[in-house]
C-alpha positions in Angstrom: 0.0 0.0 0.0 2.9 2.4 0.8 4.4 1.9 -2.7 1.0 2.6 -4.3 0.6 5.8 -2.3 4.2 6.8 -3.2 3.3 6.3 -6.9 0.4 8.8 -6.5 2.7 11.4 -4.8 5.1 11.2 -7.8 2.5 12.3 -10.3 2.6 15.9 -11.6 -0.9 16.7 -10.5 -1.9 15.5 -7.0 -5.7 15.4 -6.5 -6.2 15.3 -2.6 -9.7 13.9 -3.0 -8.5 11.1 -5.2 -5.7 10.4 -2.8 -8.1 10.2 0.1 -10.4 8.0 -1.9 -7.5 5.6 -2.7 -6.4 5.4 0.9 -10.0 4.7 2.1 -10.3 1.9 -0.4 -7.0 0.4 0.8 -8.1 0.5 4.4 -11.4 -1.2 3.4 -9.4 -4.0 1.7 -7.2 -4.4 4.8 -10.3 -4.6 7.1 -11.9 -7.1 4.8 -8.9 -9.3 4.9 -8.7 -9.1 8.6 -12.4 -10.1 8.9 -11.9 -13.0 6.6 -8.9 -13.9 8.7 -11.2 -15.0 11.5 -12.3 -17.9 9.3 -8.7 -18.8 8.2 -7.9 -22.3 9.0 -4.5 -23.3 10.3 -4.9 -26.8 8.7 -7.3 -28.1 6.1 -9.9 -30.5 7.3 -9.3 -32.9 4.3 -6.8 -35.7 4.4 -5.7 -38.5 2.1 -7.5 -41.7 3.2 -5.1 -44.0 4.9 -4.4 -47.3 3.2 -6.3 -50.4 4.4 -5.2 -51.3 7.9 -4.3 -47.8 9.0 -6.9 -45.5 10.5 -5.1 -42.4 11.9 -5.4 -39.0 10.2 -4.0 -35.6 11.2 -1.5 -34.8 13.9 -1.4 -33.3 17.3 -0.2 -29.7 17.4 1.2 -27.4 20.1 0.6 -23.7 20.0 1.2 -20.7 22.3 -1.6 -18.2 22.9 -0.5 -14.9 21.5 -3.4 -12.5 22.2 -6.7 -12.1 24.0 -8.5 -14.9 22.3 -11.0 -17.3 23.8 -10.8 -21.0 23.4 -13.9 -20.9 21.2 -12.0 -18.6 18.7 -9.0 -20.9 18.7 -11.1 -24.0 18.3 -12.8 -22.5 15.2 -9.5 -21.6 13.7 -8.2 -25.2 14.0 -11.6 -26.7 13.2 -11.9 -28.3 16.6 -14.9 -28.5 18.9 -14.9 -26.4 22.0 -15.4 -29.4 24.3 -12.6 -31.3 22.6 -10.2 -28.4 23.0 -11.2 -27.8 26.7 -10.7 -31.5 27.5 -7.3 -31.6 25.9 -6.2 -28.6 28.0 -7.6 -29.0 31.5 -7.4 -26.0 33.8 -7.1 -23.4 31.0 -9.4 -20.4 31.2 -12.0 -20.9 28.4 -12.9 -17.2 28.1 -9.4 -15.7 27.9 -6.4 -18.0 28.3 -3.3 -16.1 29.4 -0.9 -15.0 26.7 1.9 -17.5 26.3 -0.2 -20.4 27.5 0.7 -23.6 25.7 -2.3 -25.4 24.2 -2.6 -28.9 22.7 -4.7 -28.9 19.6 -6.3 -32.4 19.3 -6.2 -32.5 15.6 -5.2 -36.2 15.3 -8.2 -38.4 14.7 -9.1 -42.1 14.4 -11.5 -43.1 11.7 -14.7 -44.9 13.0 -15.0 -48.6 12.4 -17.1 -50.0 9.6 -17.5 -49.0 6.0 -15.5 -46.1 4.7 -18.2 -44.5 2.6 -20.5 -41.5 2.7 -20.9 -39.6 6.0 -20.3 -41.1 9.4 -21.2 -39.2 12.6 -19.7 -40.4 15.9 -21.9 -39.0 18.7 -19.3 -39.9 21.4 -16.6 -37.6 20.0 -19.0 -35.1 18.4 -17.3 -35.3 15.0 -18.4 -36.0 11.4 -16.3 -37.9 8.9 -17.0 -37.6 5.1 -15.5 -40.1 2.7 -15.3 -38.4 -0.7 -16.5 -40.1 -3.8 -13.7 -41.6 -5.8 -12.2 -39.5 -8.7 -10.3 -41.1 -11.5 -6.6 -40.5 -11.2 -6.8 -38.9 -7.7 -6.2 -40.4 -4.3 -9.2 -41.2 -2.0 -9.8 -38.4 0.5 -11.6 -38.0 3.8 -12.8 -34.8 5.5 -13.7 -34.4 9.2 -15.5 -31.7 11.0 -16.5 -31.0 14.7 -20.3 -31.0 15.3 -22.8 -30.2 18.0 -25.3 -32.9 18.9 -28.5 -33.1 20.9 -28.9 -33.1 24.6 -29.0 -36.4 26.6 -32.7 -36.1 26.9 -33.0 -35.4 23.2 -30.3 -37.5 21.6 -29.6 -37.9 17.9 -31.0 -41.1 16.3 -28.4 -43.8 15.6 -28.7 -45.9 12.5 -28.3 -45.8 8.7 -29.8 -43.0 6.6 -29.2 -41.1 3.4 -29.3 -37.5 2.2 -32.7 -36.7 0.8 -32.3 -33.0 0.0 -29.7 -30.2 0.0 -31.1 -26.9 1.3 -29.9 -23.3 0.9 -31.3 -20.7 3.3 -33.5 -23.3 5.0 -36.7 -22.3 6.9 -36.6 -23.5 10.5 -39.8 -25.1 11.7 -40.0 -24.9 15.4 -40.2 -28.3 17.2 -43.7 -28.9 18.6 -42.5 -28.9 22.2 -40.6 -25.6 21.8 -43.6 -24.0 20.0 -45.9 -25.0 22.8 -43.6 -23.9 25.6 -43.3 -20.4 23.9 -47.0 -20.2 23.6 -47.5 -21.0 27.3 -44.8 -18.5 28.3 -45.6 -15.5 26.1 -48.9 -16.3 24.5 -47.5 -16.1 21.0 -45.1 -18.2 18.9 -44.4 -18.5 15.2 -44.4 -22.0 13.9 -41.5 -21.2 11.5 -38.5 -18.9 11.2 -37.4 -17.4 7.9 -33.8 -17.4 6.8 -31.7 -14.8 8.4 -29.2 -14.1 11.3 -31.7 -15.3 13.9 -32.3 -18.7 12.1 -30.4 -21.4 14.1 -30.0 -23.5 10.9 -27.6 -21.1 9.3 -27.3 -20.8 5.5 -27.1 -24.5 4.5 -28.6 -27.8 5.6 -28.7 -31.5 4.5 -32.1 -33.1 5.0 -32.0 -36.8 5.8 -34.7 -39.4 5.3 -35.0 -39.6 9.0 -38.1 -37.7 10.4 -37.3 -34.0 11.2 -33.5 -34.6 11.1 -31.0 -32.2 9.6 -27.3 -31.7 9.3 -27.0 -27.9 9.2 -25.0 -24.8 9.9 -25.5 -22.5 12.8 -25.8 -18.8 13.9 -23.9 -19.6 17.1 -20.5 -21.0 16.0 -19.1 -20.8 19.6 -21.4 -23.8 20.5 -19.9 -26.2 18.0 -18.5 -29.3 19.7 -21.0 -29.2 22.6 -24.3 -30.7 23.6 -26.9 -28.3 22.2 -30.1 -28.4 20.1 -33.1 -30.6 19.7 -31.5 -33.6 18.2 -30.0 -32.3 14.9 -26.3 -32.0 14.0 -24.7 -28.5 13.7 -21.4 -27.6 11.9 -19.4 -24.4 11.7 -20.8 -22.2 8.8 -17.7 -22.7 6.7 -17.7 -26.5 7.3 -21.4 -27.0 6.2 -20.7 -24.9 3.1 -17.8 -27.2 2.2 -19.7 -30.3 3.0 -22.8 -29.4 1.0 -20.6 -28.7 -2.1 -19.2 -32.3 -2.0 -22.4 -34.2 -1.2 -25.5 -35.0 -3.1 -28.8 -36.8 -2.8 -28.5 -40.5 -1.9 -25.1 -40.2 0.0 -25.3 -42.7 2.9 -25.2 -41.3 6.4 -24.3 -43.6 9.4 -24.7 -42.3 13.0 -22.8 -44.3 15.6 -21.8 -43.9 19.2 -18.3 -45.3 19.5 -16.8 -44.2 22.9 -13.8 -46.5 22.3 -11.9 -46.7 19.0 -8.6 -48.3 18.0 -6.5 -48.3 14.8 -3.0 -48.4 13.5 -0.5 -46.1 11.9 2.8 -47.4 10.6 2.7 -50.4 12.9 1.8 -48.5 16.1 -1.5 -49.1 17.8 -3.6 -46.1 18.8 -6.6 -46.0 21.1 -9.1 -43.3 21.6 -11.5 -43.1 24.6 -14.4 -40.8 25.2 -16.5 -40.5 28.3 -19.8 -42.3 27.7 -22.9 -40.0 27.5 -25.0 -42.4 29.5 -24.7 -41.9 33.3 -25.1 -45.7 33.7 -21.8 -46.3 31.8 -19.6 -43.5 33.3 -17.4 -45.9 35.1 -15.3 -48.1 32.8 -14.7 -51.4 34.5 -11.6 -53.5 33.7 -13.5 -56.5 32.4 -15.4 -54.3 29.9 -12.2 -52.7 28.7 -10.4 -56.0 28.4 -13.3 -57.5 26.4 -13.5 -54.5 24.0 -9.7 -54.5 23.4 -9.3 -58.2 22.9 -12.3 -58.2 20.5 -10.7 -55.6 18.3 -7.0 -56.4 18.7 -6.1 -60.0 17.7 -2.4 -59.6 18.6 -1.1 -60.5 22.0 -0.4 -57.4 24.0 2.3 -57.1 26.6 1.9 -56.0 30.2 3.3 -52.5 29.5 0.8 -52.2 26.6 -2.0 -52.9 29.0 -0.7 -50.3 31.4 -0.8 -47.7 28.7 -4.3 -48.8 27.6 -5.6 -48.5 31.1 -4.0 -45.1 31.4 -5.6 -43.9 28.1 -9.0 -45.2 29.2 -8.7 -43.5 32.6 -7.6 -40.1 31.0 -10.2 -40.3 28.2 -8.7 -37.3 26.5 -10.8 -37.8 23.4 -7.9 -38.0 20.9 -5.8 -41.1 19.9 -3.0 -42.1 22.1 -0.2 -44.6 21.1 -0.3 -47.7 23.3 1.6 -50.5 21.6 4.1 -51.3 18.8 2.3 -54.1 16.9 5.4 -54.9 14.8 7.2 -55.7 18.0 4.5 -58.1 19.1 4.9 -60.2 16.0 8.5 -61.0 16.9 8.8 -64.0 19.1 11.4 -63.2 21.9 14.4 -65.4 22.1 14.8 -64.7 25.8 12.4 -64.6 28.7 12.3 -63.2 32.2 10.3 -64.7 35.0 8.8 -61.9 37.0 8.6 -62.9 40.7 6.7 -59.9 41.8 6.4 -56.1 41.8 7.1 -54.1 44.9 7.1 -50.5 46.1 10.4 -50.9 48.0 13.7 -52.3 46.7 14.1 -54.2 50.0 11.0 -56.3 49.3 12.2 -57.1 45.9 15.6 -58.3 47.3 13.8 -60.6 49.8 12.0 -62.2 47.0 15.2 -62.7 45.0 16.9 -64.3 48.0 13.9 -66.7 48.3 14.3 -67.6 44.6 18.0 -68.2 44.9 17.4 -70.4 47.9 15.4 -72.7 45.6 18.3 -73.0 43.2 16.7 -70.9 40.5 18.9 -69.2 37.8 20.7 -66.0 38.6 18.2 -63.4 39.6 18.3 -59.7 38.9 16.5 -56.6 40.3 15.2 -53.6 38.4 13.3 -50.5 39.4 12.1 -49.2 36.0 9.5 -46.8 37.5 9.6 -44.7 40.6 8.2 -46.6 43.6 7.8 -49.8 41.6 10.5 -52.5 41.6 10.4 -55.8 39.9 12.2 -59.0 40.9 13.2 -60.8 37.7 14.7 -64.3 37.4 16.5 -65.3 34.2 16.8 -64.7 31.4 15.6 -68.1 30.1 16.3 -69.3 26.5 12.9 -71.0 26.2 9.4 -70.7 27.6 9.5 -74.4 28.4 12.4 -74.0 30.8 10.7 -70.9 32.3 7.5 -72.8 32.9 9.3 -75.6 34.6 10.9 -73.2 37.0 7.7 -71.3 37.6 5.8 -74.6 38.5 8.6 -75.6 40.9 8.4 -72.2 42.6 4.6 -72.3 42.8 4.6 -75.8 44.4 7.1 -74.9 47.1 6.3 -71.2 47.9 2.8 -70.8 46.5 4.1 -67.8 44.6 3.1 -67.5 41.0 5.6 -66.0 38.5 4.8 -64.3 35.2 6.6 -64.7 31.9 7.9 -61.4 30.4 9.6 -61.2 27.0 13.2 -59.9 27.1 13.8 -57.5 24.2 17.4 -57.3 23.0 16.6 -54.1 21.2 14.6 -51.2 22.6 11.6 -49.8 20.6 11.8 -46.5 22.5 12.9 -44.5 19.4 10.0 -45.7 17.3 7.4 -45.1 20.0 8.9 -41.7 20.7 7.8 -40.7 17.2 4.2 -41.3 18.4 4.9 -39.2 21.6 4.9 -42.2 23.9 7.9 -43.7 25.7 8.2 -47.5 26.1 9.9 -49.0 29.1 11.7 -52.2 28.3 13.3 -54.5 31.0 17.0 -54.8 30.5 19.6 -56.6 32.7 21.5 -54.6 35.2 
């Protein structure tokens, strides 16, 4: 803009009115760009569809708050729901996080289970996935958007549907219960609301073949990613505009409620947990967790894997966490430890070792691989057969049951570190 103004001042005849008009136009352009900047996205919501077997898209991001922005403003910029951003950053002020605050942007996602076609809405994570129609010569793509869903007492219907109609500037027909309550309160209530800034459906909507069910925009973008509304699904205005451009009549829509998801990326197993909406299922018991995991994961998981799984289930951060290296599970260990017990104090572990040595067991070792938790390990053994013989002998004499643990000659810490999760592997002292 300065160069353009300089060009004007170099002319032989300077028209002050023209100069003022030009400056005003430039200011208008700058203001327009700034206003559009509120809709600028730090990362596109469209990703290449992972190859068969992988199910992780996107990546976690870390940012520092630079100004007086609310979490709702930051959530919209990164195409994240406000509940998801709040859950990923506990203790942060929602209205105005302090400048310099480090935020985790939960922009890594696990695809829902089942068919990868059409639209899939997972109520548990308040997120929509759209699998784009195949285009010749182009890779398959998937888009994902945060959504708002209905209250617990007015939930969205689960099941299989399809798009029946695409709507521009839809008219909002008030739900019967809302219409009647407004009549009782004020004595008057319109049955429908014309398009406009007060219309909660926004500018666009997708009508499904389910009764009175829409996927639509909103006039309250700061509510996206929360429980709100009368059972429909809301998106950010820019997201519904993009979605409606790529869809058409007949596109299948599947609504699910997956509070637990699992999937792989490059041989690393990720799991994602959400707090169940039903009060009757708020507590996740160990048996239910074990059944769900073993049903979906055919590989044999190690003790440390289960520890990370239980931690991820307890935290329920709402975004995928790496829990195991499946490639490592496919390698049969050549050496084995016999774990004689796990203790809070090293003295207790030593007592167990002395007890094992008194029975003539192989050389025993001690290791404290986590603060406050020491393991007494016997071995290593070259075969499970020999380990089981020793274990049975110890059980018959002391009534103490040992546990077989694989001994890894090579650590997988470096590979798991890429997924932001350290792996502790037992090594001899």
